[in-house]
MARBA-3410 file (N, C-alpha, C, O; in Angstrom, 1 decimal):
85
38.5,131.9,104.1,38.8,132.8,105.3,40.1,132.8,105.9,41.0,132.0,105.7 ~ 40.0,133.9,106.6,41.7,134.1,107.2,41.4,133.0,108.2,40.5,132.8,109.0 ~ 42.8,132.1,107.7,43.2,131.1,109.0,43.9,131.8,110.1,43.6,131.6,111.3 ~ 45.2,132.8,109.6,45.9,133.1,110.6,46.4,134.9,110.3,46.0,135.6,109.4 ~ 47.6,135.2,111.3,47.1,136.3,110.9,49.3,137.1,111.4,49.4,137.7,112.4
50.2,137.0,110.7,51.6,137.2,111.3,51.6,139.0,111.4,51.3,139.6,110.4 ~ 52.1,139.6,112.9,52.4,141.1,112.4,53.7,141.2,112.9,54.3,140.3,113.6 ~ 54.3,142.8,112.3,55.3,143.0,112.6,55.6,144.1,112.6,55.3,144.8,111.6 ~ 56.1,144.8,113.8,56.2,146.2,114.2,58.0,146.7,113.8,59.0,146.3,114.4 ~ 57.9,147.2,113.2,59.2,148.0,112.9,59.7,149.5,113.2,59.1,150.5,113.0
61.0,149.5,113.8,61.3,150.6,114.2,62.9,151.2,113.9,63.6,150.9,114.9 ~ 63.6,151.8,112.9,64.4,151.9,112.7,64.9,153.1,113.2,64.4,154.2,113.1 ~ 66.4,152.8,113.9,67.1,154.0,113.9,67.7,154.5,112.4,67.5,154.1,111.3 ~ 68.6,155.6,112.8,69.2,156.7,111.4,69.8,156.0,110.9,70.7,155.5,111.6 ~ 69.7,155.7,109.5,70.3,155.4,108.7,70.5,153.6,108.1,71.3,153.0,107.4
69.7,153.3,108.7,68.9,152.5,108.6,67.9,152.1,107.7,67.0,153.0,107.6 ~ 67.7,150.8,106.8,66.8,150.5,106.0,66.4,149.3,106.1,66.6,148.9,107.2 ~ 66.0,148.3,105.2,65.8,147.0,105.0,65.8,146.8,103.6,65.3,147.4,102.7 ~ 66.4,145.6,103.6,66.4,145.3,102.0,65.9,144.5,101.4,65.3,143.5,101.8 ~ 66.0,145.2,99.7,65.3,144.4,99.2,64.3,142.6,99.4,64.8,141.5,99.7
63.5,142.6,99.2,62.9,141.3,99.4,61.6,140.8,99.1,60.7,141.6,99.0 ~ 61.1,139.5,98.9,59.6,139.2,99.1,59.3,139.0,100.4,60.2,139.0,101.2 ~ 57.6,139.0,101.0,57.5,138.5,102.1,57.6,137.3,102.4,58.0,136.9,103.5 ~ 57.2,136.1,101.1,56.7,134.9,100.9,58.2,134.0,101.2,59.3,134.3,100.8 ~ 57.8,133.0,101.9,58.8,132.0,101.7,59.3,131.1,100.9,58.2,130.5,100.8
60.0,130.5,100.2,60.0,129.7,98.8,58.8,128.6,99.5,57.6,128.4,99.4 ~ 59.8,128.1,100.2,59.1,126.8,100.9,58.0,126.7,101.7,57.7,125.6,102.2 ~ 57.0,128.0,102.0,55.3,128.2,102.9,55.3,129.3,102.6,56.0,130.3,102.7 ~ 53.6,128.7,101.8,52.7,129.6,101.2,51.9,130.6,102.1,51.4,131.7,101.8 ~ 51.9,130.0,103.1,51.0,130.7,104.0,50.8,132.4,104.1,49.7,132.9,104.1
51.7,132.8,104.1,51.6,134.4,103.6,51.1,135.1,102.4,51.9,135.2,101.4 ~ 49.9,135.7,102.2,49.8,136.2,100.7,49.6,137.3,100.3,49.7,137.6,99.1 ~ 49.2,138.3,101.6,49.2,139.6,102.0,50.1,140.3,102.6,50.3,140.4,103.8 ~ 50.6,140.9,101.6,51.5,142.3,103.0,50.8,143.5,103.1,50.4,144.1,102.1 ~ 50.6,144.1,104.8,50.1,145.1,104.9,50.9,146.2,105.6,51.1,146.2,106.8
51.3,147.4,104.6,52.1,148.2,106.1,51.0,149.2,106.1,50.1,149.5,105.3 ~ 51.4,149.7,107.4,50.5,151.2,107.7,51.6,152.0,108.1,52.6,151.3,107.9 ~ 51.9,152.8,108.4,52.2,154.0,108.8,51.9,154.6,110.0,50.9,155.2,109.8 ~ 52.3,154.8,111.1,52.0,155.2,112.3,53.2,156.9,112.6,53.1,157.6,113.6 ~ 53.9,157.0,111.8,54.9,158.7,111.6,53.8,159.6,111.8,53.2,159.8,110.7
53.3,160.2,112.8,52.8,161.9,112.6,53.8,162.6,112.3,54.9,162.2,112.6 ~ 53.6,163.7,111.5,54.3,164.7,110.8,55.7,164.3,110.4,56.7,164.7,111.0 ~ 55.8,163.3,109.0,57.0,162.8,109.1,57.6,163.3,107.8,57.1,163.2,106.7 ~ 58.9,164.1,108.2,59.5,165.0,106.9,59.9,164.3,105.6,60.6,163.3,105.6 ~ 59.5,164.9,104.2,59.8,164.1,103.3,61.3,163.5,103.3,61.6,162.3,103.0
62.3,164.8,103.9,63.8,164.8,103.5,64.4,163.4,104.9,65.6,163.2,105.3 ~ 63.5,162.8,105.2,64.0,161.8,106.2,64.3,160.5,105.8,65.1,159.8,106.5 ~ 63.8,160.0,104.7,63.7,158.8,103.7,62.4,158.3,104.1,61.3,158.8,104.3 ~ 63.0,156.9,104.3,62.4,155.7,104.8,61.3,155.3,103.8,60.2,155.1,104.3 ~ 61.4,155.3,102.8,60.0,155.4,102.4,60.3,153.9,102.0,61.3,153.2,102.1
59.0,153.5,101.4,58.9,151.8,101.1,58.4,151.9,99.7,57.5,152.6,99.2 ~ 59.5,150.8,99.2,59.7,150.6,97.4,59.5,150.0,97.0,60.1,148.9,97.0 ~ 58.2,150.2,96.3,57.9,148.4,95.7,58.8,148.3,94.2,59.1,149.3,93.5 ~ 59.1,147.4,93.9,59.5,146.8,92.6,58.1,146.3,91.9,57.6,145.3,92.3 ~ 57.7,147.0,91.2,57.0,146.6,90.3,57.0,146.8,89.1,57.2,147.8,88.5
56.6,145.3,88.3,57.1,145.3,86.6,56.9,146.8,85.7,57.7,147.2,84.9 ~ 55.8,147.4,86.1,56.4,149.0,85.6,57.3,150.2,86.0,57.4,151.4,85.6 ~ 57.9,149.4,86.8,59.2,150.2,87.7,58.6,150.3,88.9,57.5,149.9,89.1 ~ 59.3,151.0,89.8,59.5,151.5,91.4,59.1,152.4,91.8,59.2,153.6,91.4 ~ 58.2,151.8,92.9,57.0,153.1,93.6,57.8,153.0,94.6,58.5,152.1,95.1
57.5,154.8,95.2,58.3,154.5,96.1,56.8,155.8,97.1,56.2,156.8,96.7 ~ 56.8,155.1,98.2,55.6,155.3,99.4,56.3,156.0,100.3,57.2,155.5,101.0 ~ 55.7,157.6,100.5,56.4,158.2,101.8,55.8,157.6,103.2,54.5,157.6,103.1 ~ 56.2,157.0,104.4,55.8,156.6,105.6,54.8,157.7,106.5,55.1,158.2,107.6 ~ 54.0,157.9,106.0,53.0,159.2,106.4,51.9,158.6,107.2,51.6,157.4,106.9
51.5,159.2,108.3,50.5,158.5,109.2,49.2,158.3,108.5,48.5,158.9,107.7 ~ 49.1,157.2,109.0,47.7,156.6,108.2,47.7,155.8,106.7,46.9,155.0,106.2 ~ 49.4,156.4,105.9,49.5,155.6,104.5,49.4,154.3,105.0,50.0,153.9,106.0 ~ 48.5,153.5,104.1,48.4,151.9,104.0,48.8,151.3,102.8,48.0,151.4,101.9 ~ 50.2,150.5,102.5,50.3,150.0,101.0,49.6,148.6,101.2,49.7,148.2,102.3
49.0,147.8,100.4,48.9,146.4,100.6,49.1,145.5,99.2,48.5,145.7,98.2 ~ 50.0,144.4,99.5,50.3,144.2,98.2,50.4,142.5,98.5,50.2,141.9,99.6 ~ 50.8,141.6,96.9,51.0,140.3,97.3,52.4,139.9,97.6,53.4,140.3,96.9 ~ 52.4,139.2,98.8,53.4,138.4,99.6,54.6,137.9,98.0,55.8,138.2,97.8 ~ 54.1,137.4,97.6,55.2,136.0,96.9,55.4,137.2,95.7,56.6,137.1,95.2
54.7,138.2,95.1,55.2,138.8,93.8,56.0,140.0,94.0,56.9,140.3,93.2 ~ 55.6,140.7,95.2,56.2,142.0,94.8,57.8,142.3,96.0,57.8,142.3,97.2 ~ 58.6,142.5,95.3,59.8,142.7,96.0,59.9,144.1,96.4,59.9,145.0,95.6 ~ 60.0,144.3,98.0,60.1,145.8,97.9,61.0,145.7,99.2,61.0,144.7,99.9 ~ 61.7,147.2,99.7,62.7,147.7,100.6,61.9,148.5,101.4,60.7,148.6,101.2
62.9,149.1,102.5,62.8,150.4,103.0,64.0,151.1,102.9,65.1,150.5,103.2 ~ 63.9,152.4,102.5,64.9,153.1,102.2,65.7,153.5,103.7,65.3,153.7,104.8 ~ 66.7,153.6,103.4,67.0,153.8,104.7,66.8,155.8,105.3,67.0,156.7,104.6 ~ 66.4,155.8,106.7,66.1,157.1,107.0,66.6,157.6,107.9,67.1,157.0,108.9 ~ 66.6,158.9,107.8,67.4,159.6,108.9,66.7,160.1,109.9,67.2,160.6,110.8
END
């Protein structure tokens, strides 16, 4: 069962992103799944801000559009947020 939930709300200023990382700490196995839900209405593609998942078969970019959800294993999938304008 689900024992706990940790939530993080991110709002990036123009030009900002989030460096490549994993969501699970080496010394703590509490984070199992990461879930990203986008709340951006009418996000223009040219504005950047994509979530980039670094998968074994290559990088996959997910646009930050309203209602888009990405779920991945916290310990296994490196990811980053590309700079947004």
